[in-house]
mmCIF file of the N, C-alpha and C atoms, coordinates in Angstrom:
data_MODEL
# 
_entry.id   MODEL 
# 
loop_
_atom_site.group_PDB 
_atom_site.id 
_atom_site.type_symbol 
_atom_site.label_atom_id 
_atom_site.label_alt_id 
_atom_site.label_comp_id 
_atom_site.label_asym_id 
_atom_site.label_entity_id 
_atom_site.label_seq_id 
_atom_site.pdbx_PDB_ins_code 
_atom_site.Cartn_x 
_atom_site.Cartn_y 
_atom_site.Cartn_z 
_atom_site.occupancy 
_atom_site.B_iso_or_equiv 
_atom_site.pdbx_formal_charge 
_atom_site.auth_seq_id 
_atom_site.auth_comp_id 
_atom_site.auth_asym_id 
_atom_site.auth_atom_id 
_atom_site.pdbx_PDB_model_num 
ATOM 1   N N  . MET A 1 1  ? 1.142  -1.285 -0.189  1.00 0.00 ? 1  MET A N  1 
ATOM 2   C CA . MET A 1 1  ? -0.307 -0.247 0.340   1.00 0.00 ? 1  MET A CA 1 
ATOM 3   C C  . MET A 1 1  ? 0.656  1.241  0.038   1.00 0.00 ? 1  MET A C  1 
ATOM 4   N N  . GLN A 1 2  ? 2.034  1.387  0.857   1.00 0.00 ? 2  GLN A N  1 
ATOM 5   C CA . GLN A 1 2  ? 2.857  2.360  1.227   1.00 0.00 ? 2  GLN A CA 1 
ATOM 6   C C  . GLN A 1 2  ? 3.550  2.688  -0.469  1.00 0.00 ? 2  GLN A C  1 
ATOM 7   N N  . ILE A 1 3  ? 4.216  1.372  -1.137  1.00 0.00 ? 3  ILE A N  1 
ATOM 8   C CA . ILE A 1 3  ? 4.693  1.833  -2.458  1.00 0.00 ? 3  ILE A CA 1 
ATOM 9   C C  . ILE A 1 3  ? 3.224  2.040  -3.716  1.00 0.00 ? 3  ILE A C  1 
ATOM 10  N N  . LEU A 1 4  ? 1.954  2.043  -3.504  1.00 0.00 ? 4  LEU A N  1 
ATOM 11  C CA . LEU A 1 4  ? 1.490  2.623  -4.000  1.00 0.00 ? 4  LEU A CA 1 
ATOM 12  C C  . LEU A 1 4  ? 1.580  4.008  -3.845  1.00 0.00 ? 4  LEU A C  1 
ATOM 13  N N  . GLN A 1 5  ? 1.059  4.245  -2.737  1.00 0.00 ? 5  GLN A N  1 
ATOM 14  C CA . GLN A 1 5  ? 0.881  5.675  -2.318  1.00 0.00 ? 5  GLN A CA 1 
ATOM 15  C C  . GLN A 1 5  ? 2.291  6.708  -2.429  1.00 0.00 ? 5  GLN A C  1 
ATOM 16  N N  . GLU A 1 6  ? 3.596  6.122  -2.329  1.00 0.00 ? 6  GLU A N  1 
ATOM 17  C CA . GLU A 1 6  ? 4.877  6.503  -3.177  1.00 0.00 ? 6  GLU A CA 1 
ATOM 18  C C  . GLU A 1 6  ? 4.539  6.695  -4.711  1.00 0.00 ? 6  GLU A C  1 
ATOM 19  N N  . GLN A 1 7  ? 4.018  6.136  -5.467  1.00 0.00 ? 7  GLN A N  1 
ATOM 20  C CA . GLN A 1 7  ? 3.945  6.245  -6.572  1.00 0.00 ? 7  GLN A CA 1 
ATOM 21  C C  . GLN A 1 7  ? 3.226  7.001  -7.559  1.00 0.00 ? 7  GLN A C  1 
ATOM 22  N N  . ILE A 1 8  ? 2.055  7.380  -6.411  1.00 0.00 ? 8  ILE A N  1 
ATOM 23  C CA . ILE A 1 8  ? 0.379  7.958  -6.864  1.00 0.00 ? 8  ILE A CA 1 
ATOM 24  C C  . ILE A 1 8  ? 1.225  9.630  -6.515  1.00 0.00 ? 8  ILE A C  1 
ATOM 25  N N  . SER A 1 9  ? 2.122  9.337  -5.131  1.00 0.00 ? 9  SER A N  1 
ATOM 26  C CA . SER A 1 9  ? 3.013  11.389 -4.903  1.00 0.00 ? 9  SER A CA 1 
ATOM 27  C C  . SER A 1 9  ? 3.853  11.403 -6.485  1.00 0.00 ? 9  SER A C  1 
ATOM 28  N N  . VAL A 1 10 ? 4.361  10.643 -6.703  1.00 0.00 ? 10 VAL A N  1 
ATOM 29  C CA . VAL A 1 10 ? 5.936  10.782 -7.635  1.00 0.00 ? 10 VAL A CA 1 
ATOM 30  C C  . VAL A 1 10 ? 4.795  10.883 -9.130  1.00 0.00 ? 10 VAL A C  1 
ATOM 31  N N  . HIS A 1 11 ? 3.808  10.409 -9.151  1.00 0.00 ? 11 HIS A N  1 
ATOM 32  C CA . HIS A 1 11 ? 2.744  10.662 -10.516 1.00 0.00 ? 11 HIS A CA 1 
ATOM 33  C C  . HIS A 1 11 ? 2.733  12.223 -10.171 1.00 0.00 ? 11 HIS A C  1 
ATOM 34  N N  . ALA A 1 12 ? 1.957  12.416 -9.262  1.00 0.00 ? 12 ALA A N  1 
ATOM 35  C CA . ALA A 1 12 ? 1.537  13.564 -9.165  1.00 0.00 ? 12 ALA A CA 1 
ATOM 36  C C  . ALA A 1 12 ? 2.379  14.725 -9.347  1.00 0.00 ? 12 ALA A C  1 
ATOM 37  N N  . VAL A 1 13 ? 3.433  14.702 -8.618  1.00 0.00 ? 13 VAL A N  1 
ATOM 38  C CA . VAL A 1 13 ? 4.660  15.607 -8.684  1.00 0.00 ? 13 VAL A CA 1 
ATOM 39  C C  . VAL A 1 13 ? 5.308  15.817 -10.322 1.00 0.00 ? 13 VAL A C  1 
ATOM 40  N N  . VAL A 1 14 ? 5.547  14.487 -10.941 1.00 0.00 ? 14 VAL A N  1 
ATOM 41  C CA . VAL A 1 14 ? 5.941  14.551 -12.493 1.00 0.00 ? 14 VAL A CA 1 
ATOM 42  C C  . VAL A 1 14 ? 4.935  15.118 -13.231 1.00 0.00 ? 14 VAL A C  1 
ATOM 43  N N  . THR A 1 15 ? 3.146  14.914 -12.764 1.00 0.00 ? 15 THR A N  1 
ATOM 44  C CA . THR A 1 15 ? 2.284  15.759 -13.595 1.00 0.00 ? 15 THR A CA 1 
ATOM 45  C C  . THR A 1 15 ? 2.463  17.190 -13.685 1.00 0.00 ? 15 THR A C  1 
ATOM 46  N N  . GLN A 1 16 ? 2.798  17.447 -11.986 1.00 0.00 ? 16 GLN A N  1 
ATOM 47  C CA . GLN A 1 16 ? 2.545  19.396 -12.151 1.00 0.00 ? 16 GLN A CA 1 
ATOM 48  C C  . GLN A 1 16 ? 3.907  19.721 -12.362 1.00 0.00 ? 16 GLN A C  1 
ATOM 49  N N  . PHE A 1 17 ? 4.768  19.153 -12.440 1.00 0.00 ? 17 PHE A N  1 
ATOM 50  C CA . PHE A 1 17 ? 6.202  19.834 -13.356 1.00 0.00 ? 17 PHE A CA 1 
ATOM 51  C C  . PHE A 1 17 ? 5.862  19.675 -15.120 1.00 0.00 ? 17 PHE A C  1 
ATOM 52  N N  . ILE A 1 18 ? 5.144  18.910 -15.152 1.00 0.00 ? 18 ILE A N  1 
ATOM 53  C CA . ILE A 1 18 ? 5.127  18.966 -16.752 1.00 0.00 ? 18 ILE A CA 1 
ATOM 54  C C  . ILE A 1 18 ? 4.255  20.038 -17.032 1.00 0.00 ? 18 ILE A C  1 
ATOM 55  N N  . ASN A 1 19 ? 3.065  19.866 -16.372 1.00 0.00 ? 19 ASN A N  1 
ATOM 56  C CA . ASN A 1 19 ? 2.282  21.533 -16.281 1.00 0.00 ? 19 ASN A CA 1 
ATOM 57  C C  . ASN A 1 19 ? 3.391  22.782 -16.179 1.00 0.00 ? 19 ASN A C  1 
ATOM 58  N N  . TRP A 1 20 ? 3.515  22.869 -15.404 1.00 0.00 ? 20 TRP A N  1 
ATOM 59  C CA . TRP A 1 20 ? 4.756  23.896 -15.151 1.00 0.00 ? 20 TRP A CA 1 
ATOM 60  C C  . TRP A 1 20 ? 5.847  24.308 -16.596 1.00 0.00 ? 20 TRP A C  1 
ATOM 61  N N  . SER A 1 21 ? 6.306  22.973 -17.045 1.00 0.00 ? 21 SER A N  1 
ATOM 62  C CA . SER A 1 21 ? 6.958  23.534 -17.976 1.00 0.00 ? 21 SER A CA 1 
ATOM 63  C C  . SER A 1 21 ? 6.098  23.668 -19.268 1.00 0.00 ? 21 SER A C  1 
ATOM 64  N N  . LYS A 1 22 ? 4.896  23.216 -19.273 1.00 0.00 ? 22 LYS A N  1 
ATOM 65  C CA . LYS A 1 22 ? 4.165  23.535 -20.024 1.00 0.00 ? 22 LYS A CA 1 
ATOM 66  C C  . LYS A 1 22 ? 3.474  25.222 -20.111 1.00 0.00 ? 22 LYS A C  1 
ATOM 67  N N  . ILE A 1 23 ? 3.502  25.427 -19.213 1.00 0.00 ? 23 ILE A N  1 
ATOM 68  C CA . ILE A 1 23 ? 2.769  26.973 -18.874 1.00 0.00 ? 23 ILE A CA 1 
ATOM 69  C C  . ILE A 1 23 ? 4.067  28.019 -19.094 1.00 0.00 ? 23 ILE A C  1 
ATOM 70  N N  . MET A 1 24 ? 5.247  27.459 -18.693 1.00 0.00 ? 24 MET A N  1 
ATOM 71  C CA . MET A 1 24 ? 6.481  28.141 -18.762 1.00 0.00 ? 24 MET A CA 1 
ATOM 72  C C  . MET A 1 24 ? 6.922  28.764 -20.443 1.00 0.00 ? 24 MET A C  1 
ATOM 73  N N  . LEU A 1 25 ? 6.670  27.189 -20.789 1.00 0.00 ? 25 LEU A N  1 
ATOM 74  C CA . LEU A 1 25 ? 7.365  27.440 -22.738 1.00 0.00 ? 25 LEU A CA 1 
ATOM 75  C C  . LEU A 1 25 ? 6.383  27.887 -23.502 1.00 0.00 ? 25 LEU A C  1 
ATOM 76  N N  . LYS A 1 26 ? 4.994  28.335 -22.878 1.00 0.00 ? 26 LYS A N  1 
ATOM 77  C CA . LYS A 1 26 ? 4.149  29.360 -23.479 1.00 0.00 ? 26 LYS A CA 1 
ATOM 78  C C  . LYS A 1 26 ? 4.955  30.865 -23.338 1.00 0.00 ? 26 LYS A C  1 
ATOM 79  N N  . LYS A 1 27 ? 4.950  30.821 -21.802 1.00 0.00 ? 27 LYS A N  1 
ATOM 80  C CA . LYS A 1 27 ? 5.230  32.057 -21.170 1.00 0.00 ? 27 LYS A CA 1 
ATOM 81  C C  . LYS A 1 27 ? 6.661  32.268 -22.706 1.00 0.00 ? 27 LYS A C  1 
ATOM 82  N N  . GLU A 1 28 ? 7.429  31.975 -22.326 1.00 0.00 ? 28 GLU A N  1 
ATOM 83  C CA . GLU A 1 28 ? 8.707  32.144 -22.929 1.00 0.00 ? 28 GLU A CA 1 
ATOM 84  C C  . GLU A 1 28 ? 8.332  32.248 -24.393 1.00 0.00 ? 28 GLU A C  1 
ATOM 85  N N  . LEU A 1 29 ? 7.464  31.275 -25.435 1.00 0.00 ? 29 LEU A N  1 
ATOM 86  C CA . LEU A 1 29 ? 7.477  31.687 -26.681 1.00 0.00 ? 29 LEU A CA 1 
ATOM 87  C C  . LEU A 1 29 ? 6.785  32.937 -26.725 1.00 0.00 ? 29 LEU A C  1 
ATOM 88  N N  . THR A 1 30 ? 5.128  33.212 -25.886 1.00 0.00 ? 30 THR A N  1 
ATOM 89  C CA . THR A 1 30 ? 4.639  34.131 -26.078 1.00 0.00 ? 30 THR A CA 1 
ATOM 90  C C  . THR A 1 30 ? 5.676  35.328 -26.240 1.00 0.00 ? 30 THR A C  1 
ATOM 91  N N  . GLU A 1 31 ? 6.483  35.631 -25.396 1.00 0.00 ? 31 GLU A N  1 
ATOM 92  C CA . GLU A 1 31 ? 7.282  36.370 -25.057 1.00 0.00 ? 31 GLU A CA 1 
ATOM 93  C C  . GLU A 1 31 ? 8.699  36.624 -26.278 1.00 0.00 ? 31 GLU A C  1 
ATOM 94  N N  . SER A 1 32 ? 8.880  35.395 -26.868 1.00 0.00 ? 32 SER A N  1 
ATOM 95  C CA . SER A 1 32 ? 9.798  35.472 -28.109 1.00 0.00 ? 32 SER A CA 1 
ATOM 96  C C  . SER A 1 32 ? 9.230  36.294 -29.465 1.00 0.00 ? 32 SER A C  1 
ATOM 97  N N  . LEU A 1 33 ? 7.778  35.817 -29.447 1.00 0.00 ? 33 LEU A N  1 
ATOM 98  C CA . LEU A 1 33 ? 6.904  36.235 -30.653 1.00 0.00 ? 33 LEU A CA 1 
ATOM 99  C C  . LEU A 1 33 ? 6.413  37.750 -30.149 1.00 0.00 ? 33 LEU A C  1 
ATOM 100 N N  . LEU A 1 34 ? 7.067  38.215 -29.084 1.00 0.00 ? 34 LEU A N  1 
ATOM 101 C CA . LEU A 1 34 ? 6.230  39.814 -28.897 1.00 0.00 ? 34 LEU A CA 1 
ATOM 102 C C  . LEU A 1 34 ? 7.704  40.538 -29.056 1.00 0.00 ? 34 LEU A C  1 
ATOM 103 N N  . THR A 1 35 ? 8.697  39.761 -29.078 1.00 0.00 ? 35 THR A N  1 
ATOM 104 C CA . THR A 1 35 ? 9.860  40.616 -29.450 1.00 0.00 ? 35 THR A CA 1 
ATOM 105 C C  . THR A 1 35 ? 10.046 40.549 -30.115 1.00 0.00 ? 35 THR A C  1 
ATOM 106 N N  . LEU A 1 36 ? 10.306 39.332 -31.342 1.00 0.00 ? 36 LEU A N  1 
ATOM 107 C CA . LEU A 1 36 ? 10.134 39.188 -32.969 1.00 0.00 ? 36 LEU A CA 1 
ATOM 108 C C  . LEU A 1 36 ? 9.179  40.217 -33.671 1.00 0.00 ? 36 LEU A C  1 
ATOM 109 N N  . MET A 1 37 ? 8.078  40.134 -33.165 1.00 0.00 ? 37 MET A N  1 
ATOM 110 C CA . MET A 1 37 ? 6.988  41.225 -34.028 1.00 0.00 ? 37 MET A CA 1 
ATOM 111 C C  . MET A 1 37 ? 7.680  42.033 -34.858 1.00 0.00 ? 37 MET A C  1 
ATOM 112 N N  . PRO A 1 38 ? 7.896  42.969 -33.505 1.00 0.00 ? 38 PRO A N  1 
ATOM 113 C CA . PRO A 1 38 ? 8.612  44.686 -34.158 1.00 0.00 ? 38 PRO A CA 1 
ATOM 114 C C  . PRO A 1 38 ? 9.449  44.447 -35.540 1.00 0.00 ? 38 PRO A C  1 
ATOM 115 N N  . ILE A 1 39 ? 10.841 43.425 -34.625 1.00 0.00 ? 39 ILE A N  1 
ATOM 116 C CA . ILE A 1 39 ? 11.763 43.308 -36.017 1.00 0.00 ? 39 ILE A CA 1 
ATOM 117 C C  . ILE A 1 39 ? 11.480 43.113 -37.067 1.00 0.00 ? 39 ILE A C  1 
ATOM 118 N N  . VAL A 1 40 ? 10.407 42.120 -37.269 1.00 0.00 ? 40 VAL A N  1 
ATOM 119 C CA . VAL A 1 40 ? 9.803  41.747 -38.348 1.00 0.00 ? 40 VAL A CA 1 
ATOM 120 C C  . VAL A 1 40 ? 8.641  42.785 -39.308 1.00 0.00 ? 40 VAL A C  1 
ATOM 121 N N  . ALA A 1 41 ? 8.082  43.329 -38.438 1.00 0.00 ? 41 ALA A N  1 
ATOM 122 C CA . ALA A 1 41 ? 7.566  44.374 -38.894 1.00 0.00 ? 41 ALA A CA 1 
ATOM 123 C C  . ALA A 1 41 ? 8.356  45.409 -39.757 1.00 0.00 ? 41 ALA A C  1 
ATOM 124 N N  . PHE A 1 42 ? 9.470  46.175 -38.655 1.00 0.00 ? 42 PHE A N  1 
ATOM 125 C CA . PHE A 1 42 ? 10.417 47.255 -39.504 1.00 0.00 ? 42 PHE A CA 1 
ATOM 126 C C  . PHE A 1 42 ? 11.018 46.296 -40.538 1.00 0.00 ? 42 PHE A C  1 
ATOM 127 N N  . VAL A 1 43 ? 11.523 44.973 -40.656 1.00 0.00 ? 43 VAL A N  1 
ATOM 128 C CA . VAL A 1 43 ? 12.584 44.884 -41.973 1.00 0.00 ? 43 VAL A CA 1 
ATOM 129 C C  . VAL A 1 43 ? 11.387 44.779 -43.193 1.00 0.00 ? 43 VAL A C  1 
ATOM 130 N N  . ILE A 1 44 ? 9.987  44.307 -42.914 1.00 0.00 ? 44 ILE A N  1 
ATOM 131 C CA . ILE A 1 44 ? 8.912  44.015 -43.667 1.00 0.00 ? 44 ILE A CA 1 
ATOM 132 C C  . ILE A 1 44 ? 9.196  45.899 -44.612 1.00 0.00 ? 44 ILE A C  1 
ATOM 133 N N  . LEU A 1 45 ? 8.598  46.554 -43.308 1.00 0.00 ? 45 LEU A N  1 
ATOM 134 C CA . LEU A 1 45 ? 8.659  48.493 -43.819 1.00 0.00 ? 45 LEU A CA 1 
ATOM 135 C C  . LEU A 1 45 ? 9.918  48.769 -44.349 1.00 0.00 ? 45 LEU A C  1 
ATOM 136 N N  . ALA A 1 46 ? 11.031 48.637 -43.894 1.00 0.00 ? 46 ALA A N  1 
ATOM 137 C CA . ALA A 1 46 ? 12.560 48.811 -44.663 1.00 0.00 ? 46 ALA A CA 1 
ATOM 138 C C  . ALA A 1 46 ? 12.150 48.175 -46.232 1.00 0.00 ? 46 ALA A C  1 
ATOM 139 N N  . LEU A 1 47 ? 12.058 47.063 -46.380 1.00 0.00 ? 47 LEU A N  1 
ATOM 140 C CA . LEU A 1 47 ? 12.291 46.239 -47.578 1.00 0.00 ? 47 LEU A CA 1 
ATOM 141 C C  . LEU A 1 47 ? 11.074 47.014 -48.272 1.00 0.00 ? 47 LEU A C  1 
ATOM 142 N N  . TYR A 1 48 ? 10.063 47.747 -48.183 1.00 0.00 ? 48 TYR A N  1 
ATOM 143 C CA . TYR A 1 48 ? 8.595  48.345 -48.882 1.00 0.00 ? 48 TYR A CA 1 
ATOM 144 C C  . TYR A 1 48 ? 9.327  49.408 -49.389 1.00 0.00 ? 48 TYR A C  1 
ATOM 145 N N  . LEU A 1 49 ? 10.142 49.812 -48.294 1.00 0.00 ? 49 LEU A N  1 
ATOM 146 C CA . LEU A 1 49 ? 10.628 51.624 -48.955 1.00 0.00 ? 49 LEU A CA 1 
ATOM 147 C C  . LEU A 1 49 ? 11.561 51.244 -49.821 1.00 0.00 ? 49 LEU A C  1 
ATOM 148 N N  . LEU A 1 50 ? 12.484 50.479 -49.741 1.00 0.00 ? 50 LEU A N  1 
ATOM 149 C CA . LEU A 1 50 ? 13.498 50.114 -50.776 1.00 0.00 ? 50 LEU A CA 1 
ATOM 150 C C  . LEU A 1 50 ? 12.956 49.964 -52.017 1.00 0.00 ? 50 LEU A C  1 
ATOM 151 N N  . ILE A 1 51 ? 12.277 49.234 -52.518 1.00 0.00 ? 51 ILE A N  1 
ATOM 152 C CA . ILE A 1 51 ? 11.300 48.942 -53.417 1.00 0.00 ? 51 ILE A CA 1 
ATOM 153 C C  . ILE A 1 51 ? 10.392 50.210 -54.129 1.00 0.00 ? 51 ILE A C  1 
ATOM 154 N N  . GLN A 1 52 ? 10.400 51.134 -53.330 1.00 0.00 ? 52 GLN A N  1 
ATOM 155 C CA . GLN A 1 52 ? 9.397  51.951 -53.317 1.00 0.00 ? 52 GLN A CA 1 
ATOM 156 C C  . GLN A 1 52 ? 10.469 52.981 -54.758 1.00 0.00 ? 52 GLN A C  1 
ATOM 157 N N  . ASP A 1 53 ? 9.253  53.525 -55.767 1.00 0.00 ? 53 ASP A N  1 
ATOM 158 C CA . ASP A 1 53 ? 10.372 54.805 -56.950 1.00 0.00 ? 53 ASP A CA 1 
ATOM 159 C C  . ASP A 1 53 ? 10.519 55.860 -55.914 1.00 0.00 ? 53 ASP A C  1 
ATOM 160 N N  . ALA A 1 54 ? 11.814 56.393 -55.910 1.00 0.00 ? 54 ALA A N  1 
ATOM 161 C CA . ALA A 1 54 ? 12.525 57.089 -55.115 1.00 0.00 ? 54 ALA A CA 1 
ATOM 162 C C  . ALA A 1 54 ? 11.483 58.775 -55.396 1.00 0.00 ? 54 ALA A C  1 
ATOM 163 N N  . SER A 1 55 ? 11.031 58.632 -56.740 1.00 0.00 ? 55 SER A N  1 
ATOM 164 C CA . SER A 1 55 ? 10.790 59.931 -57.435 1.00 0.00 ? 55 SER A CA 1 
ATOM 165 C C  . SER A 1 55 ? 9.294  59.927 -56.619 1.00 0.00 ? 55 SER A C  1 
ATOM 166 N N  . SER A 1 56 ? 8.941  59.089 -56.513 1.00 0.00 ? 56 SER A N  1 
ATOM 167 C CA . SER A 1 56 ? 7.494  59.022 -55.744 1.00 0.00 ? 56 SER A CA 1 
ATOM 168 C C  . SER A 1 56 ? 7.036  59.696 -54.680 1.00 0.00 ? 56 SER A C  1 
ATOM 169 N N  . VAL A 1 57 ? 8.395  59.151 -53.881 1.00 0.00 ? 57 VAL A N  1 
ATOM 170 C CA . VAL A 1 57 ? 8.744  59.743 -52.196 1.00 0.00 ? 57 VAL A CA 1 
ATOM 171 C C  . VAL A 1 57 ? 9.094  61.550 -52.076 1.00 0.00 ? 57 VAL A C  1 
ATOM 172 N N  . GLY A 1 58 ? 9.556  61.987 -53.196 1.00 0.00 ? 58 GLY A N  1 
ATOM 173 C CA . GLY A 1 58 ? 9.508  63.256 -53.273 1.00 0.00 ? 58 GLY A CA 1 
ATOM 174 C C  . GLY A 1 58 ? 11.375 63.302 -52.472 1.00 0.00 ? 58 GLY A C  1 
ATOM 175 N N  . PRO A 1 59 ? 11.450 64.916 -52.980 1.00 0.00 ? 59 PRO A N  1 
ATOM 176 C CA . PRO A 1 59 ? 13.354 65.003 -52.034 1.00 0.00 ? 59 PRO A CA 1 
ATOM 177 C C  . PRO A 1 59 ? 13.397 65.139 -50.992 1.00 0.00 ? 59 PRO A C  1 
ATOM 178 N N  . LEU A 1 60 ? 14.266 64.723 -50.484 1.00 0.00 ? 60 LEU A N  1 
ATOM 179 C CA . LEU A 1 60 ? 15.106 64.089 -49.258 1.00 0.00 ? 60 LEU A CA 1 
ATOM 180 C C  . LEU A 1 60 ? 15.361 64.995 -48.643 1.00 0.00 ? 60 LEU A C  1 
# 
């Protein structure tokens, strides 16, 4: 009976660790996406401006 209780306890700890790992992975992924989104937007804007005709922009 004690072995079964220990197995259940170990299983509960492992399950909690897995759930915590999933939450942290989602949090880190969200943070990294929030960091990358402005960088990607800036690169897209820079590329868009580079391919524009300079005469349509006007004198700089």
